[in-house]
All heavy atoms as an XYZ file, in Angstrom:
755
protein
N      22.562     15.803      6.669
C      21.961     14.874      7.621
C      22.098     13.451      7.056
O      21.876     13.243      5.879
C      20.516     15.277      7.846
C      19.894     14.651      9.030
N      19.348     13.370      9.020
C      19.738     15.099     10.298
C      18.882     13.086     10.192
N      19.104     14.121     11.008
N      22.347     12.508      7.964
C      22.502     11.086      7.504
C      21.305     10.531      6.770
O      21.459      9.757      5.785
C      22.781     10.302      8.786
C      23.307     11.297      9.742
C      22.640     12.611      9.382
N      20.094     10.909      7.157
C      18.922     10.391      6.487
C      18.777     10.979      5.064
O      18.310     10.343      4.137
C      17.650     10.667      7.257
C      17.305      9.691      8.368
C      16.092     10.142      9.144
C      17.142      8.301      7.864
N      19.208     12.248      4.886
C      19.173     12.828      3.581
C      20.141     12.146      2.637
O      19.812     11.912      1.485
C      19.501     14.335      3.698
N      21.300     11.796      3.136
C      22.292     11.059      2.338
C      21.775      9.678      2.012
O      21.856      9.210      0.867
C      23.667     10.995      3.057
C      24.650     10.100      2.329
C      24.216     12.383      3.291
N      21.241      8.989      3.013
C      20.695      7.640      2.773
C      19.570      7.685      1.798
O      19.416      6.772      0.919
C      20.206      7.013      4.092
C      19.619      5.652      4.048
C      20.684      4.664      3.523
C      19.118      5.192      5.386
N      18.663      8.692      1.857
C      17.574      8.800      0.938
C      17.987      8.955     -0.506
O      17.350      8.485     -1.375
N      19.141      9.595     -0.700
C      19.659      9.797     -2.057
C      20.384      8.513     -2.557
O      20.490      8.316     -3.763
C      20.570     10.955     -2.118
C      19.876     12.278     -2.026
C      20.760     13.449     -2.347
N      20.036     14.700     -2.176
C      20.065     15.405     -1.056
N      20.753     15.052     -0.025
N      19.342     16.573     -0.948
N      20.901      7.729     -1.667
C      21.661      6.529     -2.072
C      20.803      5.274     -2.178
O      21.280      4.259     -2.719
C      22.801      6.293     -1.060
C      23.859      7.372     -1.121
C      25.008      7.033     -0.263
N      26.033      8.071     -0.328
C      27.139      8.089      0.382
N      27.381      7.114      1.244
N      27.961      9.063      0.269
N      19.597      5.291     -1.611
C      18.759      4.104     -1.696
C      18.327      3.852     -3.137
O      17.988      4.771     -3.831
C      17.522      4.276     -0.802
C      17.793      4.340      0.658
S      18.053      2.741      1.352
C      16.440      2.050      1.305
N      18.295      2.603     -3.542
C      17.777      2.272     -4.903
C      16.261      2.243     -4.973
O      15.670      1.165     -5.077
C      18.423      0.904     -5.135
C      18.498      0.289     -3.818
C      18.765      1.420     -2.854
N      15.632      3.405     -4.838
C      14.167      3.464     -4.737
C      13.464      2.843     -5.918
O      12.446      2.155     -5.729
C      13.701      4.860     -4.468
C      14.120      5.455     -3.156
C      15.003      6.462     -2.947
C      13.666      5.031     -1.882
N      15.138      6.679     -1.590
C      14.325      5.809     -0.909
C      12.810      4.034     -1.441
C      14.151      5.698      0.416
C      12.577      3.896     -0.061
C      13.243      4.698      0.862
N      13.943      3.057     -7.132
C      13.272      2.499     -8.301
C      13.298      0.971     -8.289
O      12.283      0.347     -8.619
C      13.853      3.036     -9.551
O      15.242      2.731     -9.613
N      14.393      0.370     -7.827
C      14.467     -1.091     -7.729
C      13.571     -1.607     -6.649
O      12.896     -2.637     -6.774
C      15.904     -1.549     -7.481
C      16.812     -1.229     -8.626
C      18.272     -1.550     -8.315
O      18.518     -2.275     -7.310
O      19.163     -1.047     -9.024
N      13.498     -0.912     -5.518
C      12.627     -1.333     -4.425
C      11.154     -1.249     -4.855
O      10.372     -2.201     -4.617
C      12.871     -0.441     -3.178
C      14.264     -0.702     -2.599
C      11.792     -0.677     -2.144
C      14.678      0.264     -1.545
N      10.815     -0.142     -5.504
C       9.406     -0.043     -5.944
C       9.066     -1.036     -7.047
O       7.956     -1.610     -7.035
C       9.199      1.401     -6.494
C       9.202      2.432     -5.443
C       9.108      3.856     -5.984
O       9.015      4.009     -7.185
O       9.126      4.778     -5.163
N      10.005     -1.327     -7.905
C       9.718     -2.328     -8.981
C       9.540     -3.717     -8.374
O       8.766     -4.534     -8.891
C      10.874     -2.351     -9.989
N      10.305     -4.073     -7.326
C      10.183     -5.381     -6.718
C       8.933     -5.525     -5.863
O       8.380     -6.594     -5.756
C      11.438     -5.754     -5.933
O      11.518     -4.875     -4.844
N       8.450     -4.416     -5.308
C       7.282     -4.493     -4.426
C       5.963     -4.206     -5.136
O       4.894     -4.603     -4.642
C       7.440     -3.546     -3.239
C       8.533     -3.848     -2.221
C       8.596     -2.779     -1.166
C       8.265     -5.210     -1.592
N       5.988     -3.557     -6.238
C       4.783     -3.157     -6.926
C       3.840     -4.350     -7.294
O       2.645     -4.276     -7.080
C       5.083     -2.340     -8.185
N       4.395     -5.473     -7.781
C       3.489     -6.605     -8.078
C       2.802     -7.167     -6.847
O       1.693     -7.723     -6.921
C       4.418     -7.656     -8.675
C       5.627     -6.935     -9.146
C       5.721     -5.738     -8.257
N       3.408     -7.021     -5.677
C       2.818     -7.538     -4.477
C       1.642     -6.717     -3.976
O       0.725     -7.205     -3.352
C       3.852     -7.618     -3.348
C       5.038     -8.507     -3.634
C       6.101     -8.386     -2.521
C       4.610     -9.950     -3.795
N       1.624     -5.409     -4.375
C       0.575     -4.510     -3.938
C      -0.434     -4.201     -5.047
O      -1.325     -3.444     -4.817
C       1.169     -3.237     -3.405
C       1.923     -3.350     -2.155
C       3.309     -3.264     -2.095
C       1.271     -3.659     -0.972
C       3.994     -3.382     -0.959
C       1.942     -3.774      0.205
C       3.311     -3.651      0.229
N      -0.315     -4.823     -6.168
C      -1.242     -4.578     -7.277
C      -2.598     -5.199     -6.963
O      -2.711     -6.225     -6.279
C      -0.701     -5.228     -8.578
N      -3.626     -4.543     -7.454
C      -4.963     -5.063     -7.263
C      -5.145     -6.349     -8.093
O      -4.833     -6.338     -9.261
C      -6.034     -4.053     -7.630
C      -6.040     -2.879     -6.731
C      -7.151     -1.923     -7.169
N      -7.110     -0.682     -6.414
C      -8.012     -0.328     -5.579
N      -9.099     -1.038     -5.413
N      -7.928      0.819     -4.932
N      -5.593     -7.361     -7.488
C      -5.734     -8.647     -8.164
C      -7.192     -8.989     -8.349
O      -8.028     -8.681     -7.533
C      -5.039     -9.765     -7.348
C      -3.543     -9.514     -7.214
C      -2.894    -10.600     -6.395
C      -1.431    -10.431     -6.297
N      -1.031     -9.411     -5.339
N      -7.454     -9.633     -9.464
C      -8.849    -10.055     -9.737
C      -9.172    -11.211     -8.834
O      -8.400    -12.165     -8.668
C      -9.011    -10.424    -11.197
N     -10.401    -11.163     -8.346
C     -10.890    -12.312     -7.498
C     -11.783    -13.158     -8.385
O     -12.488    -12.682     -9.217
C     -11.655    -11.800     -6.280
C     -10.763    -11.044     -5.346
C     -11.525    -10.459     -4.216
N     -12.340     -9.357     -4.794
C     -13.239     -8.697     -4.152
N     -13.479     -8.925     -2.875
N     -13.944     -7.722     -4.726
N     -11.706    -14.453     -8.134
C     -12.480    -15.391     -8.923
C     -13.998    -15.304     -8.609
O     -14.844    -15.491     -9.453
C     -12.020    -16.838     -8.687
C     -10.624    -17.104     -9.199
S     -10.447    -16.757    -10.955
C     -11.538    -18.004    -11.595
N     -14.357    -14.992     -7.404
C     -15.749    -14.964     -7.024
C     -16.276    -16.322     -6.701
O     -15.666    -17.320     -6.940
N     -17.459    -16.331     -6.148
C     -18.113    -17.580     -5.828
C     -19.448    -17.676     -6.523
O     -20.243    -16.731     -6.540
C     -18.348    -17.683     -4.278
C     -17.079    -17.661     -3.512
C     -17.352    -17.767     -2.018
C     -16.065    -17.761     -1.245
N     -16.282    -17.791      0.200
N     -19.669    -18.815     -7.150
C     -20.937    -18.995     -7.811
C     -21.893    -19.669     -6.880
O     -21.562    -20.510     -6.091
C     -20.746    -19.819     -9.106
O     -20.218    -21.080     -8.753
N     -23.131    -19.165     -6.967
C     -24.194    -19.747     -6.103
C     -25.466    -19.785     -6.902
O     -25.656    -18.999     -7.862
C     -24.328    -18.992     -4.784
C     -24.726    -17.578     -4.941
C     -24.847    -16.867     -3.569
N     -25.048    -15.491     -3.722
C     -26.255    -14.912     -3.866
N     -27.329    -15.632     -3.831
N     -26.332    -13.616     -4.038
N     -26.367    -20.616     -6.515
C     -27.610    -20.719     -7.197
C     -28.620    -19.776     -6.526
O     -28.684    -19.691     -5.318
C     -28.146    -22.172     -7.179
C     -28.907    -22.520     -8.401
C     -29.251    -23.983     -8.420
O     -28.350    -24.802     -8.584
O     -30.449    -24.280     -8.230
N     -29.325    -19.049     -7.337
C     -30.321    -18.124     -6.823
C     -31.659    -18.313     -7.571
O     -31.664    -18.860     -8.694
C     -29.802    -16.684     -7.045
C     -30.572    -15.625     -6.260
O     -31.365    -16.049     -5.332
O     -30.398    -14.431     -6.484
N     -32.708    -17.907     -6.953
C     -34.010    -18.069     -7.581
C     -34.662    -16.702     -7.686
O     -34.661    -15.919     -6.729
C     -34.912    -19.017     -6.769
N     -35.122    -16.391     -8.899
C     -35.905    -15.168     -9.092
C     -37.283    -15.550     -9.727
O     -37.624    -16.715     -9.795
C     -35.139    -14.143     -9.929
C     -34.730    -14.689    -11.285
O     -35.237    -15.714    -11.693
O     -33.885    -13.997    -11.961
N     -37.958    -14.570    -10.223
C     -39.321    -14.876    -10.743
C     -39.253    -15.678    -12.047
O     -40.249    -16.167    -12.490
C     -40.112    -13.601    -10.916
C     -39.581    -12.613    -11.899
S     -40.604    -11.168    -11.799
C     -40.587    -10.661    -13.429
N     -38.082    -15.797    -12.666
C     -37.956    -16.586    -13.889
C     -37.414    -17.975    -13.609
O     -37.196    -18.773    -14.501
C     -37.025    -15.895    -14.904
C     -37.545    -14.561    -15.317
C     -36.920    -13.417    -14.914
C     -38.688    -14.438    -16.105
C     -37.432    -12.134    -15.321
C     -39.176    -13.232    -16.505
C     -38.541    -12.108    -16.123
N     -37.177    -18.306    -12.366
C     -36.695    -19.653    -12.014
C     -35.277    -19.581    -11.463
O     -34.697    -18.532    -11.224
N     -34.663    -20.747    -11.252
C     -33.313    -20.801    -10.707
C     -32.293    -20.240    -11.691
O     -32.360    -20.587    -12.893
C     -33.110    -22.262    -10.398
C     -34.104    -22.993    -11.189
C     -35.251    -22.062    -11.469
N     -31.334    -19.479    -11.213
C     -30.230    -18.967    -12.033
C     -28.903    -19.121    -11.280
O     -28.912    -19.253    -10.056
C     -30.426    -17.498    -12.365
O     -30.523    -16.773    -11.183
C     -31.699    -17.286    -13.216
N     -27.815    -19.083    -12.001
C     -26.500    -19.174    -11.429
C     -25.946    -17.751    -11.332
O     -25.867    -17.003    -12.337
C     -25.572    -20.047    -12.273
C     -24.237    -20.425    -11.686
C     -24.406    -21.202    -10.408
C     -23.437    -21.236    -12.693
N     -25.517    -17.307    -10.107
C     -25.089    -15.958     -9.885
C     -23.612    -16.050     -9.401
O     -23.292    -16.863     -8.536
C     -25.925    -15.264     -8.818
C     -25.387    -13.860     -8.544
C     -27.358    -15.214     -9.295
N     -22.709    -15.163     -9.911
C     -21.352    -15.063     -9.499
C     -21.260    -13.844     -8.589
O     -21.531    -12.706     -9.024
C     -20.358    -14.979    -10.637
C     -18.946    -14.787    -10.144
C     -20.454    -16.182    -11.516
N     -20.831    -14.012     -7.324
C     -20.755    -12.934     -6.370
C     -19.286    -12.612     -6.047
O     -18.486    -13.565     -5.957
C     -21.514    -13.288     -5.132
N     -18.963    -11.375     -5.860
C     -17.623    -10.928     -5.412
C     -16.554    -11.257     -6.391
O     -15.415    -11.612     -6.008
C     -17.316    -11.427     -4.027
N     -16.805    -11.167     -7.673
C     -15.818    -11.469     -8.666
C     -15.260    -10.148     -9.311
O     -15.898     -9.077     -9.192
N     -14.126    -10.187     -9.920
C     -13.540     -9.071    -10.642
C     -12.556     -8.283     -9.714
O     -12.121     -8.771     -8.748
N     -12.251     -7.069    -10.199
C     -11.319     -6.221     -9.480
C     -12.087     -5.127     -8.844
O     -12.805     -4.365     -9.467
C     -10.250     -5.605    -10.453
C      -9.328     -4.682     -9.712
C      -9.459     -6.711    -11.112
N     -11.928     -4.967     -7.520
C     -12.645     -3.949     -6.780
C     -11.975     -2.607     -6.920
O     -10.753     -2.492     -6.789
C     -12.734     -4.313     -5.305
O     -13.304     -3.310     -4.575
N     -12.739     -1.546     -7.164
C     -12.218     -0.173     -7.210
C     -12.628      0.601     -5.938
O     -12.515      1.794     -5.905
C     -12.672      0.555     -8.445
C     -12.166     -0.074     -9.718
C     -10.679      0.184     -9.856
N     -10.136     -0.486    -11.016
C      -8.938     -0.915    -11.126
N      -8.116     -0.815    -10.137
N      -8.491     -1.519    -12.207
N     -13.087     -0.131     -4.933
C     -13.511      0.532     -3.711
C     -12.336      0.995     -2.910
O     -11.250      0.410     -3.005
C     -14.385     -0.443     -2.897
N     -12.526      1.990     -2.142
C     -11.461      2.428     -1.222
C     -10.657      3.537     -1.813
O     -10.811      3.911     -2.970
N      -9.811      4.141     -0.967
C      -8.983      5.242     -1.469
C      -7.808      4.773     -2.243
O      -7.363      3.622     -2.076
C      -8.545      6.086     -0.261
C      -7.682      5.365      0.712
C      -7.339      6.221      1.892
N      -6.154      7.002      1.570
C      -5.602      7.822      2.430
N      -6.079      7.959      3.608
N      -4.510      8.463      2.116
N      -7.204      5.620     -3.048
C      -6.023      5.215     -3.813
C      -4.872      4.882     -2.872
O      -4.773      5.469     -1.759
C      -5.698      6.380     -4.663
C      -6.909      7.247     -4.679
C      -7.663      6.943     -3.428
N      -3.990      4.036     -3.275
C      -2.882      3.643     -2.427
C      -1.856      4.766     -2.291
O      -1.771      5.619     -3.160
C      -2.225      2.357     -2.946
C      -1.484      2.599     -4.223
C      -0.881      1.316     -4.765
N      -0.268      1.573     -6.004
C       1.030      1.320     -6.262
N       1.773      0.817     -5.344
N       1.503      1.602     -7.463
N      -1.094      4.737     -1.241
C       0.016      5.653     -1.044
C       1.218      5.217     -1.809
O       1.320      3.992     -2.105
C       0.281      5.765      0.481
C      -0.831      6.305      1.326
C      -0.460      6.208      2.793
C      -1.086      7.780      0.991
N       2.141      6.086     -2.091
C       3.355      5.664     -2.814
C       4.127      4.620     -2.023
O       4.221      4.663     -0.815
C       4.149      6.959     -2.969
C       3.209      8.064     -2.810
C       2.108      7.521     -1.895
N       4.727      3.670     -2.780
C       5.486      2.608     -2.137
C       6.690      3.159     -1.413
O       7.003      2.681     -0.341
C       5.891      1.564     -3.196
C       4.640      0.853     -3.725
C       6.828      0.548     -2.625
C       4.889     -0.129     -4.844
N       7.327      4.186     -1.973
C       8.473      4.755     -1.287
C       8.102      5.313      0.076
O       8.823      5.140      1.075
C       9.130      5.860     -2.136
C      10.294      6.492     -1.459
C      11.005      7.486     -2.321
N      12.030      8.173     -1.597
C      12.971      8.956     -2.105
N      12.943      9.206     -3.377
N      13.845      9.544     -1.327
N       6.962      5.930      0.168
C       6.502      6.470      1.443
C       6.268      5.357      2.463
O       6.723      5.438      3.589
C       5.208      7.296      1.249
C       4.566      7.802      2.535
C       5.473      8.763      3.266
C       3.218      8.437      2.197
N       5.645      4.279      2.004
C       5.370      3.184      2.966
C       6.621      2.455      3.377
O       6.798      2.136      4.569
C       4.416      2.169      2.278
C       3.085      2.764      1.886
S       2.257      3.668      3.172
C       1.939      2.370      4.357
N       7.571      2.292      2.462
C       8.860      1.629      2.797
C       9.655      2.532      3.751
O      10.228      2.020      4.737
C       9.646      1.327      1.536
C      11.091      0.879      1.868
C       8.979      0.210      0.736
N       9.683      3.825      3.467
C      10.456      4.724      4.334
C       9.825      4.856      5.735
O      10.554      4.924      6.721
C      10.562      6.080      3.678
O       9.296      6.719      3.571
N       8.490      4.805      5.828
C       7.885      4.813      7.147
C       8.212      3.558      7.874
O       8.441      3.615      9.167
C       6.377      5.033      7.050
C       5.901      6.421      6.659
C       4.414      6.485      6.435
C       6.330      7.432      7.696
N       8.228      2.435      7.267
C       8.606      1.198      7.950
C      10.049      1.237      8.391
O      10.397      0.798      9.491
C       8.394     -0.016      7.010
C       6.958     -0.467      6.804
C       6.875     -1.503      5.760
C       6.373     -0.944      8.109
N      10.940      1.803      7.563
C      12.313      1.928      7.989
C      12.470      2.868      9.190
O      13.141      2.527     10.156
C      13.173      2.474      6.818
C      14.592      2.736      7.217
C      15.532      1.714      7.341
C      15.003      4.044      7.604
C      16.834      1.972      7.737
C      16.290      4.302      7.986
C      17.196      3.280      8.073
O      18.454      3.506      8.467
N      11.815      4.005      9.119
C      11.894      4.962     10.213
C      11.341      4.423     11.502
O      11.846      4.638     12.609
C      11.208      6.274      9.847
C      11.889      7.097      8.722
C      10.934      8.178      8.248
C      13.199      7.631      9.144
N      10.241      3.676     11.365
C       9.619      3.036     12.541
C      10.588      2.074     13.208
O      10.737      2.057     14.415
C       8.363      2.323     12.099
C       7.668      1.577     13.244
C       6.413      0.857     12.707
C       5.853      0.013     13.811
N       4.709     -0.771     13.399
N      11.272      1.320     12.410
C      12.219      0.311     12.942
C      13.477      1.032     13.503
O      13.975      0.685     14.564
C      12.600     -0.692     11.855
C      13.675     -1.658     12.282
N      13.437     -2.670     13.158
C      14.980     -1.711     11.960
C      14.522     -3.366     13.350
N      15.468     -2.803     12.655
N      14.035      1.997     12.728
C      15.334      2.606     13.110
C      15.156      3.444     14.394
O      16.111      3.497     15.168
C      15.781      3.508     11.962
N      14.003      4.080     14.608
C      13.830      4.952     15.743
C      12.938      4.336     16.807
O      12.538      5.042     17.748
C      13.291      6.325     15.283
C      14.304      7.084     14.480
C      14.249      7.025     13.091
C      15.337      7.778     15.069
C      15.174      7.716     12.321
C      16.247      8.448     14.298
C      16.213      8.397     12.937
N      12.588      3.053     16.650
C      11.745      2.307     17.655
C      10.463      3.089     17.966
O      10.181      3.377     19.135
C      12.559      2.046     18.892
C      11.969      0.971     19.766
O      11.134      0.168     19.240
N      12.255      0.988     21.033
N       9.691      3.406     16.944
C       8.470      4.183     17.080
C       7.272      3.244     16.891
O       7.372      2.204     16.262
C       8.389      5.296     16.055
C       9.518      6.303     16.133
C       9.291      7.281     17.264
O       8.108      7.501     17.678
O      10.280      7.879     17.727
N       6.123      3.691     17.396
C       4.890      3.016     17.102
C       4.290      3.548     15.796
O       4.800      4.516     15.229
C       3.869      3.243     18.237
O       3.478      4.557     18.268
N       3.237      2.931     15.327
C       2.617      3.392     14.038
C       2.172      4.867     14.197
O       2.440      5.698     13.316
C       1.398      2.560     13.689
C       1.789      1.147     13.260
O       2.941      0.957     12.883
O       0.896      0.259     13.314
N       1.494      5.184     15.264
C       0.972      6.529     15.450
C       2.106      7.527     15.661
O       2.065      8.614     15.065
C       0.035      6.571     16.663
C      -1.227      5.782     16.509
C      -1.067      4.286     16.798
O       0.014      3.907     17.364
O      -1.937      3.533     16.464
N       3.162      7.165     16.420
C       4.201      8.143     16.691
C       5.077      8.379     15.459
O       5.562      9.483     15.267
C       5.017      7.709     17.916
O       5.719      6.540     17.650
N       5.284      7.377     14.629
C       6.108      7.599     13.453
C       5.407      8.525     12.455
O       6.014      9.404     11.839
C       6.540      6.266     12.788
C       5.413      5.642     11.979
C       7.758      6.508     11.892
N       4.091      8.432     12.398
C       3.332      9.340     11.466
C       3.348     10.744     12.047
O       3.477     11.729     11.319
C       1.889      8.812     11.259
C       1.054      9.821     10.560
C       1.929      7.506     10.502
N       3.201     10.868     13.348
C       3.270     12.176     13.999
C       4.598     12.845     13.818
O       4.688     14.030     13.474
C       2.881     12.009     15.484
C       2.779     13.372     16.186
C       2.356     13.221     17.642
O       1.613     12.267     17.914
O       2.827     14.035     18.440
N       5.635     12.073     14.075
C       7.004     12.675     13.915
C       7.312     12.954     12.464
O       7.984     13.931     12.143
C       8.054     11.716     14.454
C       8.117     11.726     15.990
C       9.307     10.969     16.540
N      10.572     11.560     16.139
C      11.774     10.986     16.354
N      11.828      9.835     17.004
N      12.854     11.586     15.985
N       6.822     12.117     11.534
C       7.050     12.366     10.117
C       6.435     13.661      9.682
O       7.018     14.422      8.906
C       6.480     11.190      9.294
C       6.648     11.380      7.835
C       7.739     10.958      7.118
C       5.820     12.034      6.907
N       7.577     11.272      5.822
C       6.411     11.952      5.632
C       4.561     12.654      7.018
C       5.824     12.480      4.499
C       3.953     13.206      5.889
C       4.586     13.096      4.604
N       5.258     13.967     10.201
C       4.566     15.219      9.792
C       5.313     16.456     10.323
O       5.125     17.545      9.740
C       3.104     15.218     10.237
O       3.073     15.230     11.656
N       6.114     16.289     11.374
C       6.772     17.468     11.962
C       8.263     17.566     11.501
O       8.870     18.547     11.735
C       6.763     17.389     13.472
C       5.324     17.421     14.031
C       5.269     17.175     15.500
O       6.286     16.757     16.076
O       4.155     17.369     16.062
N       8.786     16.487     10.939
C      10.244     16.426     10.648
C      10.469     16.513      9.186
O      10.145     15.603      8.391
C      10.816     15.140     11.239
C      12.296     15.128     11.260
O      12.964     15.783     10.489
N      12.809     14.393     12.240
N      11.077     17.595      8.714
C      11.345     17.813      7.303
C      12.349     16.835      6.741
O      12.226     16.400      5.565
C      11.838     19.269      7.062
C      12.127     19.514      5.587
C      10.794     20.264      7.603
N      13.349     16.438      7.518
C      14.288     15.462      7.056
C      13.650     14.094      6.785
O      13.950     13.413      5.762
C      15.480     15.314      8.080
C      16.439     14.252      7.618
C      16.152     16.634      8.234
N      12.722     13.714      7.638
C      12.013     12.459      7.422
C      11.184     12.556      6.125
O      11.063     11.585      5.356
C      11.145     12.117      8.580
C      11.871     11.570      9.797
C      13.178     11.729     10.061
C      11.324     10.788     10.830
N      13.500     11.124     11.229
C      12.349     10.534     11.737
C      10.062     10.284     11.108
C      12.189      9.810     12.860
C       9.817      9.589     12.256
C      10.893      9.290     13.138
N      10.565     13.673      5.903
C       9.776     13.871      4.681
C      10.683     13.839      3.423
O      10.294     13.277      2.403
C       9.014     15.190      4.722
C       7.958     15.161      5.803
C       7.313     16.493      6.009
O       7.378     17.365      5.139
N       6.664     16.708      7.132
N      11.834     14.461      3.514
C      12.820     14.389      2.397
C      13.235     12.934      2.185
O      13.341     12.543      1.003
C      14.040     15.267      2.732
C      15.184     15.226      1.710
C      14.747     15.913      0.427
C      16.390     15.872      2.258
N      13.521     12.171      3.203
C      13.927     10.795      3.098
C      12.880      9.975      2.370
O      13.118      9.094      1.559
C      14.181     10.216      4.462
C      14.482      8.747      4.452
C      15.641      8.264      3.967
C      13.575      7.847      4.980
C      15.965      6.873      3.938
C      13.842      6.457      4.989
C      15.022      6.008      4.475
N      11.558     10.279      2.630
C      10.506      9.525      2.035
C      10.065     10.028      0.632
O       9.130      9.558      0.051
C       9.298      9.484      2.974
O       8.806     10.775      3.177
N      10.804     11.072      0.182
C      10.472     11.576     -1.192
C       9.350     12.550     -1.252
O       8.892     12.874     -2.345
N       8.937     13.102     -0.172
C       7.864     14.091     -0.177
C       8.417     15.486     -0.078
O       9.464     15.737      0.400
C       6.893     13.837      0.975
C       6.226     12.549      0.933
S       5.169     12.516     -0.545
C       4.294     11.033     -0.385
């Protein structure tokens, strides 16, 4: 199948290496504000650091392959995920 051949010829490691820094969790500086408690005014930093909230990210190869399949087959977000779950060749293309 053409997608199986393309999946083997794509430079997945180079694609992942170039996109990984863009999707890395970045530290936020936060905002300092003045707050008052029972000991008097204090300086508080809110929303700083690296958040660990949320589910773990999906593999970059899966996300890139879904974007490619969406574009190549003119699918919507919902329909590309539905077709991906039913199509073994699409799953092979995405490395699953």
